[in-house]
C-alpha positions, -999 to +999 in steps of 0.1 A: +185-258+288+200-291+303+232-307+290+230-345+287+259-367+287+259-396+262+254-430+278+287-442+260+308-415+280+291-425+314+296-461+310+334-463+310+336-441+341+309-463+360+330-492+352+360-478+364+346-465+397+330-499+403+363-516+396+382-493+418+357-499+445+361-536+445+397-532+443+397-507+473+375-531+496+401-558+487+430-536+498+412-526+529+404-562+539+441-573+531+454-543+553+429-556+581+444-588+578+479-575+583+471-554+611+454-583+629+475-615+621+513-605+617+510-571+636+486-579+664+492-617+665+458-631+661+455-666+652+430-661+627+414-696+623+378-705+615+361-739+621+356-757+591+327-781+582+341-813+595+349-800+630+385-790+623+402-756+620+414-737+589+435-707+589+423-676+572+452-666+548+454-634+529+447-651+497+414-662+512+407-627+523+412-613+489+395-638+472+365-635+493+365-598+492+368-598+451+341-623+448+318-604+473+326-572+453+320-586+418+287-601+431+276-568+444+284-552+412+265-580+391+235-576+410+236-536+409+240-540+370+212-565+369+190-542+389+198-512+366+185-530+336+152-541+351+142-514+376+143-474+380+149-481+418+180-500+414+201-481+440+174-482+466+168-521+461+205-529+458+213-512+493+187-531+510+199-563+495+236-553+503+229-545+541+209-578+542+236-598+528+261-581+553+239-591+581+235-625+570+274-628+562+281-620+598+264-651+610+295-669+596+322-654+617+301-656+648+295-691+645+329-703+630+356-681+646+378-700+666+381-679+699+371-646+706+401-628+688+396-647+654+357-641+657+361-602+663+388-601+636+366-617+610+337-597+619+358-567+615+369-577+581+334-582+569+324-547+582+354-534+563+346-549+532+311-536+534+321-501+547+338-498+512+317-517+488+280-506+499+285-468+498+312-470+468+290-492+444+257-474+455+276-441+446+279-455+411+243-464+406+223-448+381+200-421+395 
């Protein structure tokens, strides 16, 4: 005999776990920024569209990570509604989005240290978001 858990009990736990994953990714990237900028002294700037340079602030790091995490969560939730293979499809999409996102820092980092730091921040966010959100996907 198999015991089943009502879906209403699973949903709040799933939402909580997804929220915690998004928040953990945000904290992780902020910690990365703190290590790189104030502690290591990296001048974290990126080239802006008009040819100028723009500082990458902790607010920009937090907002970007939150938006990426919430977008990933939304895509996963949509896939869960429309396919039985949401986990696999979402993982492929997430890895592809990560690879495309790495083109930004590679092309926009103002200097080697800034480029490496921006790439590292993208990888840190992905290292938390991809397995964290994947783990919450319905089987």
